[in-house]
C-alpha positions in Angstrom: 22.3 -122.5 -5.5 25.7 -121.0 -5.1 28.8 -123.0 -6.2 31.0 -124.1 -3.3 34.5 -125.2 -3.0 33.2 -128.7 -2.5 31.5 -128.6 -5.9 34.8 -127.5 -7.5 36.7 -130.3 -5.7 34.2 -133.0 -6.8 34.1 -131.9 -10.4 38.0 -131.7 -10.6 38.4 -135.0 -8.7 40.6 -133.5 -6.0 40.3 -132.6 -2.3 39.0 -129.3 -1.0 42.5 -128.7 0.4 43.9 -128.9 -3.1 41.4 -126.4 -4.4 42.3 -124.1 -1.6 46.0 -124.4 -2.4 45.3 -123.5 -6.0 43.3 -120.4 -4.9 45.9 -119.2 -2.5 49.0 -120.2 -4.4 50.3 -122.2 -1.4 52.1 -125.5 -1.4 53.6 -127.5 -4.2 51.1 -128.7 -6.8 51.3 -130.7 -9.9 50.9 -128.2 -12.8 48.4 -130.3 -14.6 46.3 -130.7 -11.5 46.4 -127.0 -10.8 45.4 -126.2 -14.4 42.5 -128.7 -14.2 41.2 -127.0 -11.0 41.4 -123.6 -12.6 39.5 -124.8 -15.6 36.7 -126.2 -13.4 36.6 -123.0 -11.4 36.1 -121.1 -14.7 33.5 -123.5 -16.0 31.4 -123.5 -12.8 31.8 -119.7 -12.3 33.0 -120.3 -8.7 33.8 -117.0 -6.8 35.6 -117.7 -3.5 34.6 -115.8 -0.4 37.0 -113.0 0.1 37.0 -113.7 3.9 37.8 -117.4 3.3 40.7 -116.5 1.0 41.9 -113.9 3.4 41.9 -116.3 6.4 43.7 -118.9 4.3 46.4 -116.4 3.6 46.5 -115.3 7.2 44.9 -111.9 6.5 41.3 -110.8 6.2 42.3 -107.5 4.4 39.7 -105.9 6.6 40.3 -103.1 9.1 37.9 -102.7 12.1 36.9 -99.3 13.4 35.2 -98.8 16.7 33.5 -95.4 17.4 31.1 -94.1 20.1 28.5 -92.9 17.6 28.1 -91.6 14.1 26.3 -88.5 15.3 29.3 -86.7 16.6 29.7 -83.6 14.4 33.2 -84.4 13.1 32.9 -88.1 12.9 32.2 -88.1 9.1 35.5 -86.4 8.4 37.5 -88.9 10.5 35.8 -91.8 8.8 36.3 -90.4 5.3 40.0 -89.9 6.1 40.4 -93.5 7.2 38.4 -94.9 4.3 40.5 -92.9 1.8 43.6 -94.8 2.9 42.2 -98.2 3.7 40.4 -98.5 0.3 43.4 -97.2 -1.6 45.4 -100.1 -0.2 42.8 -102.7 -1.2 41.3 -103.2 2.3 37.8 -102.9 3.5 36.5 -101.2 6.6 34.2 -102.9 9.2 32.5 -100.3 11.4 31.3 -100.8 14.9 29.5 -98.2 17.1 28.8 -98.1 20.8 25.1 -96.9 20.3 23.7 -99.8 22.4 26.3 -99.8 25.1 27.1 -103.2 26.5 25.1 -105.0 23.7 27.3 -103.2 21.1 30.5 -104.2 22.9 29.4 -107.9 23.1 28.8 -107.8 19.3 32.2 -106.2 18.8 33.9 -108.7 21.1 32.4 -111.6 19.1 34.0 -110.2 15.9 37.3 -109.8 17.7 37.1 -113.5 18.7 36.3 -114.5 15.2 39.4 -112.6 13.9 37.2 -110.7 11.5 39.8 -107.9 10.9 43.5 -107.5 10.8 43.8 -104.3 12.9 41.7 -101.8 14.7 41.2 -98.0 14.5 39.5 -96.6 17.6 37.8 -93.4 18.7 37.3 -94.5 22.2 33.8 -95.1 23.4 33.8 -94.0 27.0 34.9 -96.6 29.5 36.4 -99.0 26.9 40.1 -98.0 27.0 41.2 -100.8 29.3 39.6 -103.4 27.1 41.2 -102.0 24.0 44.6 -101.9 25.7 44.1 -105.6 26.5 43.4 -106.3 22.8 46.6 -104.6 21.9 48.5 -106.5 24.5 47.2 -109.8 23.1 48.6 -108.9 19.7 45.8 -107.0 17.8 47.3 -103.9 16.1 45.4 -100.9 17.4 45.7 -97.1 16.7 43.7 -94.6 18.7 42.3 -91.5 17.1 41.7 -88.4 19.3 43.3 -89.7 22.5 41.7 -86.9 24.7 45.0 -86.6 26.5 44.8 -90.1 28.0 48.1 -91.3 26.4 47.2 -95.0 26.0 49.7 -97.9 26.0 49.4 -98.2 22.2 49.9 -95.9 19.1 47.6 -92.9 18.8 47.0 -89.8 16.6 46.1 -86.6 18.4 45.9 -82.9 17.9 47.3 -79.9 19.8 44.4 -79.0 22.1 46.6 -76.9 24.4 48.1 -75.0 21.5 44.6 -74.5 20.1 43.5 -72.9 23.3 46.6 -70.7 23.2 45.8 -69.6 19.7 42.2 -68.7 20.6 43.4 -66.6 23.5 46.1 -64.8 21.5 43.5 -63.9 18.8 41.1 -62.5 21.4 43.8 -60.6 23.2 45.0 -59.0 19.9 41.4 -57.8 19.4 41.4 -56.2 22.9 39.1 -58.7 24.5 40.0 -59.0 28.2 36.8 -60.4 29.7 36.2 -63.7 28.0 33.5 -66.2 29.0 34.7 -69.8 28.5 32.1 -72.5 27.8 34.1 -75.7 28.3 33.5 -79.2 27.1 32.8 -82.2 29.3 34.9 -81.8 32.4 36.2 -85.5 32.5 37.6 -85.2 29.0 41.4 -84.5 28.8 40.9 -82.3 25.8 38.6 -80.0 27.8 41.4 -79.4 30.4 44.1 -78.9 27.6 42.0 -76.3 25.8 41.2 -74.4 29.0 44.8 -74.6 30.3 46.2 -73.2 27.0 43.6 -70.4 27.0 44.0 -69.5 30.6 47.8 -69.7 30.6 48.0 -67.3 27.6 45.8 -64.8 29.2 47.9 -65.1 32.4 51.0 -64.4 30.4 49.4 -61.2 29.2 48.6 -60.1 32.7 44.9 -61.1 32.6 43.6 -63.6 35.1 40.4 -65.3 34.0 37.4 -64.7 36.3 36.5 -68.2 37.5 32.9 -67.2 37.5 33.2 -66.8 33.7 34.2 -70.5 33.2 31.0 -72.4 32.5 31.0 -76.2 32.2 29.2 -77.3 29.0 28.8 -80.6 27.2 29.7 -79.8 23.6 26.0 -79.2 22.6 24.3 -76.2 21.0 22.1 -75.9 24.1 25.0 -75.8 26.5 26.3 -72.7 24.6 23.0 -71.0 25.1 23.0 -72.0 28.8 26.5 -70.6 29.3 25.4 -67.2 28.0 22.2 -67.2 30.0 24.1 -68.1 33.2 26.4 -65.1 32.7 23.5 -62.8 32.1 21.6 -64.1 35.1 24.6 -63.6 37.3 25.1 -60.1 35.8 28.6 -60.9 34.7 30.2 -58.6 32.2 32.1 -60.3 29.3 33.3 -59.2 25.9 34.2 -62.5 24.3 33.3 -66.2 24.3 35.6 -69.1 23.8 33.5 -72.2 23.3 35.2 -75.6 23.3 33.4 -76.7 20.1 31.5 -75.2 17.2 28.1 -76.4 18.3 28.2 -74.7 21.7 29.7 -71.6 20.0 26.7 -71.5 17.6 24.4 -71.7 20.6 26.3 -68.9 22.3 26.0 -66.6 19.2 22.3 -67.2 19.1 21.8 -66.4 22.8 24.0 -63.3 22.7 22.1 -61.9 19.7 18.7 -62.6 21.3 19.7 -60.1 24.1 20.1 -57.4 21.5 23.9 -57.4 21.6 26.0 -57.6 18.4 28.3 -60.4 17.4 31.2 -59.6 16.9 31.3 -56.0 18.0 29.8 -56.3 21.5 30.8 -59.9 22.0 33.3 -61.8 19.9 32.8 -65.6 19.7 35.4 -68.3 18.8 34.8 -72.0 18.6 36.8 -75.2 18.2 36.7 -78.0 15.5 35.9 -76.2 12.3 33.1 -78.5 11.3 31.1 -77.4 8.2 28.4 -75.8 10.4 31.0 -73.2 11.4 30.8 -71.5 8.0 27.0 -71.2 8.2 26.4 -69.6 11.6 25.3 -66.0 11.6 27.9 -64.5 11.5 30.3 -67.2 10.2 32.3 -68.6 13.1 35.9 -67.9 13.9 37.2 -71.3 15.1 40.2 -73.5 15.8 40.5 -76.0 13.1 41.1 -79.7 14.1 42.5 -81.7 11.2 40.0 -84.5 11.6 40.2 -86.0 8.1 44.0 -86.0 8.3 43.9 -87.7 11.7 41.8 -90.5 10.2 44.3 -90.8 7.3 47.3 -90.8 9.6 45.9 -93.5 11.8 45.0 -95.7 8.8 48.5 -95.2 7.3 50.0 -96.4 10.6 48.1 -99.7 10.3 48.8 -100.1 6.6 52.5 -99.5 7.2 52.4 -102.0 10.0 50.8 -104.6 7.8 53.7 -104.0 5.4 56.3 -104.7 8.1 56.9 -101.3 9.7 56.6 -101.4 13.5 53.9 -99.3 15.0 55.3 -96.1 16.6 55.5 -95.9 20.3 54.9 -92.1 20.5 51.7 -90.3 19.6 51.6 -88.6 16.2 50.4 -85.1 16.9 48.9 -83.0 14.1 48.7 -79.2 14.6 45.5 -77.1 15.0 45.1 -73.8 13.1 43.0 -70.7 13.7 40.4 -70.0 11.0 39.3 -66.3 11.2 35.8 -65.5 10.0 33.3 -62.9 11.0 32.4 -63.7 14.6 35.4 -61.9 16.0 36.4 -58.3 15.6 38.3 -55.6 17.6 36.8 -54.4 20.8 34.2 -51.6 20.2 33.7 -48.6 22.5 30.5 -50.0 23.8 30.6 -52.4 26.8 28.7 -55.7 27.2 26.3 -55.0 30.0 24.8 -57.6 32.2 21.2 -58.4 31.3 18.4 -57.9 33.8 18.0 -60.9 36.1 14.6 -61.8 34.8 15.6 -61.7 31.1 14.5 -64.9 29.3 16.0 -66.5 26.2 
């Protein structure tokens, strides 16, 4: 049987409160009593619960983290960034997902009520922002990662989605690509609008208006990249480039273009967004806009650690820049044109 604080108190002839004070260094204690308790702890091999000691000290030394799912392509990078900082400060990470919807949130809420962690890092599961804002208003330190342009009423770490769209457009314009097909992300996400707006505005400044028929709503999946290409071919729409709002859909677009007999990058240049490890392994390797996902996780965790040390949480979002990573899926415009496929062409 495991040794408990009651066993230590009984052997030392003191109360459990006295043992707790010795463990936590709180309150005035007779030196001989404190030494006797420590000796009994050593003799019995008592190891106090880290959670119990933390609560007694007013801290759990645990950071909670709530995410939609672990299957998102860049989730591992964010988690690793957060863990790097949290563990270096002697804290642990308690991870919650939204995999089971309301059931998952009930489980998470029970841990909030039990004060199981000192602060919370969040990649917002859809539809939970109001609840998270309420937690922050009630005093729980919260930092949001990837705010998707929602600008919550608590600290956040974001990236430059609009500037990323601008950068993708400038790159394609420099290559002479004037008929881009855009395969967007989910329409209700703010990052989708920011990426599209940055891309569209940059083309407009160059005197090129995007053809609205060449803006296809995707959902960040490989298959939506394929569907976007097939839609353009079915509608006999000419295009010489693709800007996909993430790397998975860009990879699907590359596959679909090549299956029609067209060449990537010469006939059609393709650019993605995120720079997940997959981007280096498409054929050809994908030019993409790099999101600093690990750095975002690190920055959010540092905010919490600084707050625990007495620094107030910032009121403005911390915004980390995106950068363009040029690989082999983009190249200058060739003399050949991308022709529309026959209407009955399959993929």
